[in-house]
Each structure stands twice: as C-alpha cells, then as structure tokens.
LOBA-389528 format. One record per residue (C-alpha): residue number from 1; residue in one letter; x, y, z negated. Coordinates in steps of 0.25 Angstrom, whole numbers, plus 5000, padded with zeros to 4 digits. Example, Ala and Ser with C-alpha at 12.3 -4.5 7.8 and 13.67 -1.06 7.14 Angstrom:
// LOBA-389528
- 1_a_5049_4982_4969
- 2_s_5055_4996_4971
//
This chain:
// LOBA-389528
- 1_x_5490_5254_4919
- 2_x_5477_5249_4912
- 3_x_5467_5240_4918
- 4_x_5460_5245_4931
- 5_x_5447_5240_4925
- 6_x_5448_5249_4913
- 7_x_5450_5262_4921
- 8_x_5440_5272_4923
- 9_x_5435_5276_4937
- 10_x_5444_5289_4936
- 11_x_5456_5281_4932
- 12_x_5453_5271_4944
- 13_x_5452_5282_4954
- 14_x_5465_5289_4949
- 15_x_5472_5276_4950
- 16_x_5467_5273_4964
- 17_x_5472_5286_4969
- 18_x_5486_5283_4963
- 19_x_5486_5269_4969
- 20_x_5482_5274_4983
- 21_x_5493_5283_4983
- 22_x_5503_5272_4979
- 23_x_5497_5263_4990
- 24_x_5498_5274_5001
- 25_x_5513_5276_4997
- 26_x_5515_5261_4997
- 27_x_5508_5259_5010
- 28_x_5517_5269_5017
- 29_x_5529_5261_5015
- 30_x_5527_5252_5026
- 31_x_5528_5239_5019
- 32_x_5527_5226_5027
- 33_x_5527_5214_5017
- 34_x_5521_5200_5019
- 35_x_5515_5193_5007
- 36_x_5504_5186_5015
- 37_x_5510_5171_5015
- 38_x_5519_5163_5007
- 39_x_5531_5163_5016
- 40_x_5545_5160_5011
- 41_x_5554_5172_5012
- 42_x_5567_5171_5021
- 43_x_5575_5169_5009
- 44_x_5567_5157_5006
- 45_x_5568_5151_5020
- 46_x_5583_5154_5020
- 47_x_5584_5144_5008
- 48_x_5582_5133_5018
- 49_x_5591_5137_5029
- 50_x_5602_5127_5025
- 51_x_5592_5116_5029
- 52_x_5594_5120_5044
- 53_x_5608_5115_5043
- 54_x_5604_5101_5038
- 55_x_5603_5096_5053
- 56_x_5611_5099_5065
- 57_x_5614_5092_5078
- 58_x_5624_5083_5072
- 59_x_5615_5079_5060
- 60_x_5610_5065_5057
- 61_x_5595_5066_5060
- 62_x_5591_5053_5053
- 63_x_5582_5052_5042
- 64_x_5586_5044_5030
- 65_x_5578_5032_5036
- 66_x_5587_5033_5048
- 67_x_5576_5039_5057
- 68_x_5580_5050_5067
- 69_x_5572_5063_5063
- 70_x_5573_5068_5077
- 71_x_5565_5057_5083
- 72_x_5550_5052_5081
- 73_x_5546_5044_5069
- 74_x_5542_5045_5054
- 75_x_5529_5052_5056
- 76_x_5528_5055_5041
- 77_x_5542_5061_5039
- 78_x_5556_5056_5037
- 79_x_5558_5049_5023
- 80_x_5566_5059_5016
- 81_x_5556_5070_5020
- 82_x_5545_5062_5014
- 83_x_5553_5060_5002
- 84_x_5556_5075_5000
- 85_x_5542_5079_5002
- 86_x_5536_5068_4993
- 87_x_5546_5073_4982
- 88_x_5541_5087_4984
- 89_x_5527_5082_4982
- 90_x_5530_5071_4972
- 91_x_5524_5060_4980
- 92_x_5529_5048_4987
- 93_x_5536_5049_5001
- 94_x_5527_5038_5007
- 95_x_5515_5048_5004
- 96_x_5521_5059_5012
- 97_x_5520_5064_5026
- 98_x_5530_5074_5032
- 99_x_5524_5085_5041
- 100_x_5529_5097_5048
- 101_x_5532_5111_5043
- 102_x_5519_5114_5036
- 103_x_5510_5106_5026
- 104_x_5498_5114_5031
- 105_x_5499_5107_5044
- 106_x_5498_5094_5036
- 107_x_5486_5099_5029
- 108_x_5479_5104_5042
- 109_x_5482_5090_5048
- 110_x_5476_5082_5037
- 111_x_5463_5091_5037
- 112_x_5462_5090_5052
- 113_x_5463_5075_5052
- 114_x_5452_5074_5041
- 115_x_5443_5083_5050
- 116_x_5446_5074_5062
- 117_x_5448_5060_5057
- 118_x_5443_5060_5042
- 119_x_5451_5056_5030
- 120_x_5454_5041_5029
- 121_x_5443_5036_5038
- 122_x_5433_5047_5032
- 123_x_5424_5055_5041
- 124_x_5431_5066_5049
- 125_x_5429_5079_5041
- 126_x_5425_5086_5054
- 127_x_5413_5076_5055
- 128_x_5407_5080_5041
- 129_x_5397_5090_5039
- 130_x_5404_5097_5027
- 131_x_5419_5097_5024
- 132_x_5424_5105_5012
- 133_x_5438_5108_5006
- 134_x_5440_5114_4992
- 135_x_5449_5126_4992
- 136_x_5456_5130_4979
- 137_x_5456_5145_4980
- 138_x_5464_5154_4980
- 139_x_5471_5144_4990
- 140_x_5480_5143_5002
- 141_x_5474_5149_5014
- 142_x_5480_5140_5024
- 143_x_5473_5128_5017
- 144_x_5460_5135_5019
- 145_x_5463_5138_5033
- 146_x_5464_5123_5037
- 147_x_5450_5119_5031
- 148_x_5444_5132_5036
- 149_x_5449_5128_5050
- 150_x_5442_5115_5050
- 151_x_5429_5121_5045
- 152_x_5430_5114_5031
- 153_x_5422_5121_5021
- 154_x_5431_5127_5010
- 155_x_5427_5128_4995
- 156_x_5434_5137_4986
- 157_x_5439_5131_4973
- 158_x_5444_5141_4962
- 159_x_5458_5139_4957
- 160_x_5461_5139_4942
- 161_x_5474_5141_4935
- 162_x_5476_5125_4936
- 163_x_5472_5123_4950
- 164_x_5458_5122_4958
- 165_x_5445_5122_4949
- 166_x_5444_5107_4948
- 167_x_5430_5106_4943
- 168_x_5426_5112_4957
- 169_x_5436_5103_4964
- 170_x_5430_5091_4958
- 171_x_5416_5096_4960
- 172_x_5418_5097_4975
- 173_x_5427_5085_4977
- 174_x_5420_5075_4969
- 175_x_5406_5079_4973
- 176_x_5406_5084_4987
- 177_x_5410_5074_4999
- 178_x_5412_5086_5009
- 179_x_5424_5091_5001
- 180_x_5436_5085_5008
- 181_x_5448_5092_5002
- 182_x_5454_5102_4994
- 183_x_5466_5111_4996
- 184_x_5476_5112_4985
- 185_x_5490_5119_4982
- 186_x_5492_5112_4969
- 187_x_5506_5119_4965
- 188_x_5507_5134_4965
- 189_x_5494_5135_4973
- 190_x_5493_5145_4984
- 191_x_5491_5156_4980
- 192_x_5489_5155_4965
- 193_x_5502_5147_4962
- 194_x_5493_5138_4953
- 195_x_5498_5124_4951
- 196_x_5487_5113_4948
- 197_x_5487_5108_4934
- 198_x_5488_5093_4931
- 199_x_5474_5093_4928
- 200_x_5470_5099_4941
- 201_x_5479_5089_4949
- 202_x_5473_5077_4941
- 203_x_5459_5082_4944
- 204_x_5462_5082_4959
- 205_x_5468_5068_4958
- 206_x_5455_5063_4951
- 207_x_5445_5069_4961
- 208_x_5434_5060_4965
- 209_x_5431_5066_4979
- 210_x_5417_5064_4985
- 211_x_5424_5063_4998
- 212_x_5433_5051_5001
- 213_x_5441_5060_5011
- 214_x_5443_5072_5001
- 215_x_5458_5076_5000
- 216_x_5466_5085_4991
- 217_x_5475_5094_5000
- 218_x_5487_5096_4990
- 219_x_5495_5106_4996
- 220_x_5508_5106_4987
- 221_x_5514_5117_4994
- 222_x_5522_5123_4982
- 223_x_5525_5110_4975
- 224_x_5540_5114_4973
- 225_x_5538_5129_4974
- 226_x_5541_5133_4960
- 227_x_5545_5147_4957
- 228_x_5551_5144_4943
- 229_x_5559_5131_4940
- 230_x_5556_5131_4925
- 231_x_5541_5135_4927
- 232_x_5536_5127_4939
- 233_x_5522_5121_4939
- 234_x_5521_5106_4940
- 235_x_5510_5100_4948
- 236_x_5505_5086_4945
- 237_x_5507_5076_4957
- 238_x_5493_5073_4963
- 239_x_5496_5060_4970
- 240_x_5500_5053_4957
- 241_x_5487_5059_4950
- 242_x_5479_5054_4962
- 243_x_5484_5040_4961
- 244_x_5480_5039_4946
- 245_x_5465_5042_4951
- 246_x_5466_5033_4964
- 247_x_5465_5046_4972
- 248_x_5478_5046_4980
- 249_x_5471_5048_4993
- 250_x_5465_5061_4988
- 251_x_5477_5070_4991
- 252_x_5486_5076_5002
- 253_x_5498_5083_4997
- 254_x_5506_5093_5005
- 255_x_5519_5100_5004
- 256_x_5530_5106_5013
- 257_x_5543_5113_5013
- 258_x_5537_5126_5020
- 259_x_5541_5134_5008
- 260_x_5553_5126_5004
- 261_x_5562_5126_5017
- 262_x_5556_5133_5030
- 263_x_5542_5138_5030
- 264_x_5540_5135_5045
- 265_x_5549_5123_5045
- 266_x_5547_5114_5033
- 267_x_5541_5100_5031
- 268_x_5528_5097_5025
- 269_x_5522_5084_5019
- 270_x_5509_5078_5015
- 271_x_5508_5068_5004
- 272_x_5496_5058_5004
- 273_x_5492_5044_4999
- 274_x_5495_5032_5007
- 275_x_5481_5031_5013
- 276_x_5481_5046_5017
- 277_x_5495_5046_5022
- 278_x_5492_5034_5032
- 279_x_5480_5043_5037
- 280_x_5489_5055_5038
- 281_x_5500_5047_5046
- 282_x_5489_5041_5055
- 283_x_5485_5055_5061
- 284_x_5499_5061_5060
- 285_x_5504_5049_5069
- 286_x_5495_5055_5080
- 287_x_5498_5069_5077
- 288_x_5513_5069_5077
- 289_x_5525_5060_5079
- 290_x_5531_5066_5067
- 291_x_5535_5079_5061
- 292_x_5549_5086_5061
- 293_x_5558_5076_5055
- 294_x_5571_5084_5057
- 295_x_5565_5095_5048
- 296_x_5562_5084_5038
- 297_x_5576_5080_5039
- 298_x_5581_5094_5037
- 299_x_5573_5096_5024
- 300_x_5577_5083_5018
- 301_x_5592_5084_5021
- 302_x_5591_5099_5015
- 303_x_5584_5096_5002
- 304_x_5589_5081_5000
- 305_x_5578_5078_4991
- 306_x_5567_5085_4982
- 307_x_5577_5091_4973
- 308_x_5584_5098_4984
- 309_x_5571_5104_4988
- 310_x_5567_5108_4973
- 311_x_5581_5115_4972
- 312_x_5578_5122_4985
- 313_x_5565_5127_4979
- 314_x_5572_5134_4968
- 315_x_5578_5144_4978
- 316_x_5564_5147_4984
- 317_x_5560_5150_4970
- 318_x_5571_5159_4967
- 319_x_5567_5168_4979
- 320_x_5552_5167_4977
- 321_x_5552_5169_4962
- 322_x_5556_5184_4961
- 323_x_5546_5187_4972
- 324_x_5534_5181_4964
- 325_x_5539_5187_4951
- 326_x_5540_5201_4958
- 327_x_5526_5200_4962
- 328_x_5521_5195_4949
- 329_x_5529_5205_4941
- 330_x_5523_5217_4949
- 331_x_5509_5211_4947
- 332_x_5511_5210_4932
- 333_x_5517_5224_4931
- 334_x_5506_5231_4940
- 335_x_5493_5223_4938
- 336_x_5493_5215_4925
- 337_x_5485_5225_4917
- 338_x_5476_5230_4928
- 339_x_5465_5220_4928
- 340_x_5465_5220_4943
- 341_x_5472_5207_4947
- 342_x_5477_5193_4943
- 343_x_5488_5185_4949
- 344_x_5495_5171_4948
- 345_x_5509_5169_4943
- 346_x_5514_5156_4950
- 347_x_5526_5148_4947
- 348_x_5528_5144_4961
- 349_x_5522_5143_4975
- 350_x_5521_5155_4984
- 351_x_5510_5164_4980
- 352_x_5504_5173_4969
- 353_x_5489_5174_4969
- 354_x_5483_5188_4966
- 355_x_5469_5191_4961
- 356_x_5464_5205_4963
- 357_x_5451_5211_4958
- 358_x_5439_5204_4966
- 359_x_5437_5211_4979
- 360_x_5451_5217_4980
- 361_x_5460_5206_4987
- 362_x_5457_5210_5002
- 363_x_5459_5225_4999
- 364_x_5472_5222_4992
- 365_x_5477_5214_5003
- 366_x_5473_5224_5013
- 367_x_5479_5236_5005
- 368_x_5492_5228_5005
- 369_x_5493_5225_5020
- 370_x_5490_5240_5023
- 371_x_5502_5243_5014
- 372_x_5511_5233_5021
- 373_x_5510_5220_5012
- 374_x_5503_5208_5018
- 375_x_5496_5198_5009
- 376_x_5488_5186_5012
- 377_x_5474_5190_5016
- 378_x_5464_5191_5004
- 379_x_5455_5179_5004
- 380_x_5465_5170_5011
- 381_x_5467_5161_4998
- 382_x_5452_5157_4999
- 383_x_5444_5148_5009
- 384_x_5439_5156_5021
- 385_x_5448_5168_5015
- 386_x_5436_5172_5006
- 387_x_5441_5175_4992
- 388_x_5428_5177_4984
- 389_x_5434_5187_4975
- 390_x_5443_5194_4986
- 391_x_5453_5194_4975
- 392_x_5464_5184_4978
- 393_x_5477_5188_4985
- 394_x_5489_5179_4988
- 395_x_5503_5185_4986
- 396_x_5514_5178_4993
- 397_x_5528_5183_4987
- 398_x_5537_5174_4995
- 399_x_5540_5181_5008
- 400_x_5544_5196_5005
- 401_x_5557_5199_4998
- 402_x_5556_5201_4983
- 403_x_5557_5216_4985
- 404_x_5546_5216_4995
- 405_x_5538_5207_4986
- 406_x_5539_5218_4975
- 407_x_5535_5229_4985
- 408_x_5523_5220_4990
- 409_x_5519_5217_4976
- 410_x_5519_5232_4972
- 411_x_5510_5235_4984
- 412_x_5501_5224_4982
- 413_x_5499_5228_4967
- 414_x_5496_5243_4972
- 415_x_5485_5237_4982
- 416_x_5479_5229_4970
- 417_x_5478_5241_4961
- 418_x_5473_5250_4972
- 419_x_5462_5240_4977
- 420_x_5458_5236_4963
- 421_x_5456_5251_4958
- 422_x_5448_5253_4971
- 423_x_5439_5241_4968
- 424_x_5437_5245_4953
- 425_x_5433_5259_4957
- 426_x_5422_5253_4966
- 427_x_5417_5246_4953
- 428_x_5417_5258_4943
//
C-alpha cells in the first residue's frame, strides 16, 4: 500500500470505507485484552515460584551477620540484600538502603521529606514560592503523579535518541534555583526504551545546579532487563562520574526486583552518597522499624549473588522477546510505508513507544478500547497528561500471551489506519 499522504481524496474515502468494515468486524469478536501497564505475565511470575520454597518452619532465619531476620533491627536491610542490590546498580553496599516491595514508595518518601523537612538543612520545599521538576517526556506517568500531587510545577524536557535534551536540562538546572529535581529512567526508558548515552550521563554528572538542594531521581528500573544477551545496551555508572566532578550528593538511584521476582512482593533499594544516606536513615528511623527482612532473606538465598539474578533474567527475556518481536513485525509489515506512524525498537525494558499523526492518539486509544483492547491513556506519558501533539501511545507487550499480543497488535494497527485516514480526509 502506498503512503496515505500521497493518496487522493477519493482513494482516502474508499480506503476509509474498507477499514471501517474491517474494524466493525474486529469489534464484533468480543476481545478483552489489556496492554495498559507493564505487568509481568503469569509465566514470568511462575519463574520465581521456587523462591517460596527457600524458607519454611524449620529454616535457619539468620542473616549472614548472625542477626535474626524475624526480629527488629537493621533499618537499612540485611547485609546480603544490600550487596545484591548494590551489585544490581553497580554501587557499594554501604551506599544502599533496602526498602519494601516498590521503589516508587522510596521516591515518594524522599520527595515528601524534601517538601516537609528540606534537603540537608535546606528550606523545606513546601515553604518556597516556586518548586519545579524537570520531566523528560515521553516519560513514566507515576513519576509525574508524585510531583503533581505535591503541587510541584512540572517542566517537559524533550527526549532525544540519546536521552533528555541536555541543553535544556543544563539551562534550567544551572540557572533556575527553583528547579529542585529531574525524573530519569536512564536504561530502556519508559516508554521509549532509550538508554542514555555516555555523553548524557557525563553531562548529568557535571551539572552545576543553581539550587544546592537539586537532586537527580535516577530510576534505574530496567537496569538488568535486557531482551538480547548479545545486543544489550550499556549504561555508564553515574556515581563514578559524579565523584569525578565532586558531585556525589547529586543523585538518588532507585531499583527493585518488582519485574525480577514477584511484582507485588519484591524488594526495592535506593543508593545515595554517604551524606544523603545519613539523611535518608534519619527520617526512616522515625517512619519505620525496618522493612521485611524475611523477604530480603528469601531473595538472597534464591539468587545467591548477582550472577544468579542475571541468569534468572535470561528466562524473562525468553518470554518477553517473542512478544516484542510480534508487535514490531506487525508494525513493520503493516505501517512502515504509510507515512502515518513511527515507533521505537527497544533492546530491553517493558515498553514500545508509538507516535501517530498529530491529533490522533486519543482517538486511536478510544477506538481500541471500544473494540476490546485496553491501552494506557493517551497523554499519560506527559506531565499533567497533556501530550502537546496528541501523538504518543505507550505499548506494553508483557501481560498478554504471544498470540493475544498478535491479535491486539493487529487491531491496534487497524485503529491507527482508520483514525489516520479520517484525519487526513479532514485536511484535504
């Protein structure tokens, strides 16, 4: 099929009628498929079932340091859990705090504490006239939800193929004292699957913030989530780069096992400089006696070390890879020559980012839902859910089966074509 943009009005009308018939037929099939969030599938969750056999009523419940994991103590986590998560991020165990099942909770807590108490003796953000966060977009909607909840002004930063537009980042961070933070998913970004280049990481590490309490929220959620063992992306370790510039206090790094073991029952971690870690512990000491050390023990006994975890991730990749490839193959076959869409081809992570013609994303998502395929809401990947072009759609291939994913992708493509041809008819 030739480019939609090169068709005459009559050709577009004929095509629209044909696509509408195909859509009506597809919608009558009663599909019910969910691609709205990056949830692991049952087969992925089953990979970790053996972990549940690691502890029973006769087990030795002691950590490697002799402490009883059933009791109080070790606010920042048992030593072997700190080592495992430190190796996951490529940092030192003494710079790691182990949290509960979600790194999002740690991010929320640190932002909340900055609002209430300030950062390292600085003025609490809630007492300032203006507080701003930079939001590389398309980005992660739950990040934006945190800053929106606290009334923090969010500034959209465009994403490039190498990461955030660093000229804009540097302009805001180095010259505007009201800019207090930036959200980052540096490896296999949500939703585009972009890994920040070495140059981008180095520029982050060499920032000279106008605000002493500015922090980079480095959400390394997909640090070990490679789809291809021989083509994996490599991310420069940011703390090492920060130390070179005397900027070690600049970063909070987060990770979790939410998509490694059980999405609702993993362990999370934050890495920070010695000074920042002291502050984190100061407030956590009041907030909690400590997180679930039995779960930490389960994880460390199951994996042994980072090598066991990396081997485990190969099984995840084997399940996810065919689903990603099924979607991308359908996009390539059905849309590549039509001039109505672009999409990313990530080497890891959980999402594919799709760009429709401007002004079409909301209608495509609505058409899909009407026909039985649920997607993340259009606009969700931008601050305040306002995509300026109404063009970005996040595709989450993980939860459906491979066959369901093919069905969903075909229906999605049909909706893209139908909405696009309707849009172009309005312009001729």
